[in-house]
C-alpha positions in Angstrom: 35.6 131.1 126.8 36.7 132.3 130.3 34.2 132.7 133.0 34.9 136.3 133.6 36.6 139.1 131.7 40.1 140.3 132.3 39.1 143.8 131.4 36.1 143.8 133.9 38.4 142.4 136.6 41.1 145.0 136.2 39.0 148.1 135.8 37.3 149.1 139.0 33.7 149.2 138.6 31.2 151.4 140.7 27.5 151.8 141.4 27.1 149.0 144.0 24.8 150.9 146.2 22.6 154.0 146.1 25.2 156.1 147.7 27.8 154.8 145.3 25.4 155.4 142.4 25.1 159.1 143.3 28.9 159.2 143.4 28.9 157.5 139.9 26.5 160.2 138.5 28.8 163.0 139.7 31.7 161.4 137.9 29.8 160.8 134.8 28.5 164.4 134.8 32.1 165.5 134.7 32.8 163.2 131.7 29.8 164.5 129.9 30.9 168.1 130.6 34.4 167.4 129.1 33.0 165.5 126.1 30.7 168.4 125.2 33.5 170.9 125.6 35.7 169.0 123.3 33.2 168.0 120.6 29.9 169.8 121.0 26.5 168.8 122.5 25.2 166.7 119.6 26.1 163.0 120.2 25.5 162.3 116.5 28.5 164.4 115.7 30.5 163.7 118.9 31.4 160.0 119.3 33.0 160.7 122.7 29.7 162.2 124.0 27.8 159.3 122.5 30.1 156.8 124.5 29.7 158.7 127.7 25.9 158.8 127.3 25.9 155.1 126.7 28.0 154.8 129.9 25.5 157.0 131.8 22.5 154.9 130.8 24.3 151.7 131.7 24.8 153.2 135.1 21.0 153.8 135.2 21.6 157.6 135.2 18.1 159.4 134.6 17.7 160.8 131.1 16.8 164.1 132.8 20.2 164.2 134.5 22.0 163.4 131.2 20.2 166.2 129.4 20.8 168.7 132.2 24.4 167.9 132.3 24.8 168.4 128.4 22.8 171.7 128.5 24.9 173.0 131.4 28.1 172.0 129.8 27.1 173.7 126.4 25.7 176.9 128.0 27.5 180.2 128.0 27.3 180.2 131.8 29.4 177.0 132.1 32.9 178.2 133.1 34.1 175.2 135.1 37.2 173.6 133.4 38.1 170.0 134.3 41.7 169.0 133.7 42.5 165.4 133.0 45.4 164.3 135.2 46.8 160.7 135.4 48.7 159.6 138.5 50.8 156.5 138.8 52.0 154.7 141.9 52.3 151.4 143.8 49.8 149.8 146.1 50.7 147.6 149.0 52.9 144.7 147.8 54.3 146.6 144.9 51.1 146.4 142.9 51.1 148.8 140.0 48.3 151.4 140.0 47.1 154.1 137.5 44.6 156.6 138.7 42.8 158.8 136.1 41.1 161.9 137.3 39.1 165.0 136.1 39.6 167.8 138.5 38.9 171.6 138.8 41.6 171.8 141.6 44.9 170.1 140.9 46.4 170.7 144.3 43.4 169.2 146.1 43.3 166.1 143.9 47.1 165.5 144.1 47.0 165.8 147.9 43.9 163.4 148.0 45.6 160.8 145.8 48.7 160.8 147.7 46.9 160.5 151.0 45.1 157.4 149.7 48.2 155.8 148.5 50.0 156.5 151.9 47.0 155.4 153.9 46.8 152.0 152.4 50.5 151.1 152.5 51.5 152.2 148.9 53.1 155.2 147.5 52.5 157.9 144.8 55.1 157.5 142.0 56.5 159.6 139.3 55.1 159.9 135.7 55.6 156.6 133.7 56.7 154.7 136.7 54.2 151.9 136.0 52.4 152.9 132.7 54.9 150.7 130.7 53.2 147.7 132.4 49.9 148.6 130.8 48.6 148.9 127.2 45.9 151.2 126.1 42.9 149.2 124.7 39.6 150.3 123.4 37.0 148.0 125.2 33.4 147.7 124.1 31.0 145.9 126.4 27.8 144.6 125.1 25.0 142.8 126.6 24.4 139.1 125.9 21.1 138.3 124.2 19.0 135.1 124.4 20.2 132.6 121.9 23.6 134.2 121.3 26.5 132.0 120.1 29.9 133.1 121.6 31.8 132.1 118.5 29.4 134.0 116.2 29.7 137.1 118.3 33.5 136.8 118.4 33.7 136.4 114.6 31.4 139.5 114.1 33.6 141.5 116.4 36.8 140.4 114.6 35.3 141.3 111.2 34.8 144.8 112.5 38.4 145.3 113.6 38.5 143.9 117.1 41.6 142.1 118.2 40.5 140.3 121.3 37.3 138.9 122.8 36.2 137.8 126.2 32.9 137.2 128.1 31.1 136.7 131.3 27.7 135.3 132.1 25.8 138.4 131.0 28.2 140.4 128.9 30.8 140.3 126.1 34.0 142.4 126.2 35.5 143.2 122.9 38.9 144.9 122.6 40.5 146.9 119.8 43.2 149.5 119.2 42.1 152.8 120.6 42.0 154.2 117.0 39.5 151.4 116.0 37.3 151.8 119.0 34.6 154.0 117.3 34.4 151.8 114.2 34.0 148.6 116.3 31.4 150.3 118.5 29.4 151.7 115.7 29.4 148.4 113.8 28.2 146.5 116.8 25.4 149.1 117.4 24.3 148.8 113.8 24.2 145.1 114.2 21.6 145.6 116.8 23.8 145.1 119.9 23.1 146.9 123.1 26.2 148.9 124.0 26.9 149.0 127.8 30.2 150.8 127.6 32.7 151.9 125.1 36.0 153.4 126.3 39.8 153.2 126.3 41.1 151.3 129.3 44.6 150.5 130.6 45.1 146.8 130.5 48.1 145.2 132.3 50.5 143.0 130.3 50.3 140.6 133.2 48.8 140.3 136.7 50.3 139.5 140.0 48.9 137.3 142.7 48.7 138.7 146.2 48.3 137.3 149.6 45.2 137.9 151.8 46.7 140.8 153.8 47.8 142.6 150.5 44.4 141.9 148.8 42.6 143.6 151.7 44.8 146.7 151.6 44.4 146.9 147.8 40.6 146.7 148.0 40.5 149.3 150.7 42.6 151.6 148.5 40.2 151.0 145.5 37.2 151.7 147.7 38.8 155.0 148.8 39.5 156.0 145.2 35.9 155.2 144.3 34.7 157.5 147.0 36.7 160.5 145.6 34.7 162.5 143.2 37.8 163.6 141.2 38.8 160.0 140.4 37.3 158.7 137.3 39.1 155.4 136.7 41.5 153.1 138.5 43.6 150.4 137.0 45.9 147.9 138.7 47.7 144.7 137.9 46.7 142.7 141.1 44.8 139.5 140.6 41.9 140.1 142.9 39.7 136.9 143.3 36.0 137.2 142.6 36.4 140.9 141.6 33.7 140.6 139.1 31.3 139.8 141.8 31.8 143.4 143.0 30.0 144.7 139.9 26.6 143.1 140.9 
């Protein structure tokens, strides 16, 4: 087993400070709204909403906030529509970057994303300019429990339809085809596992090593994307040392 997950390393995690946590709640609130609009307010009948609720709880979002967001999104007075827009580009050193957004103002978001790329020595690219370097994967993150045997958990995941497995000191990362994500997630939950997150991620086919100067610029770019309310997820193919430590 590796000491840290390739999925946790590539996907930019948030919530490191109180200020960042408030920013995370705003982003998750948008995801809740989109999930409710697409499948209704009942998580028992809306797998997407169920997954976002699990993500919210993993980020320590208060239950009152979650309930309020769901009620607001399902109410007749809710008229805000968020568009899911994905941007692709290059960070400093030619690092491939995918930026997923939810926005109620496309012009504002496009300008902000372009500015961040430019500010950090990168450039906004055209559609599909880097997406071919990534593969969509359904990734379920579950908490490790006392007495867990890594091989047993791996076999359990594979039996449920997973196709890859990784771990850190505190979590297991289980990947599957996006179409199998819900089945794997529900199976793990029925087996008594605590679901931390369950979502489709963009996993690079390979990563690239970067020098110290490029690493600093990439990290700055990722921090700037984190601070933008419209940006939901950022994926890249840079090998950033000790990236897992950022999640603590």
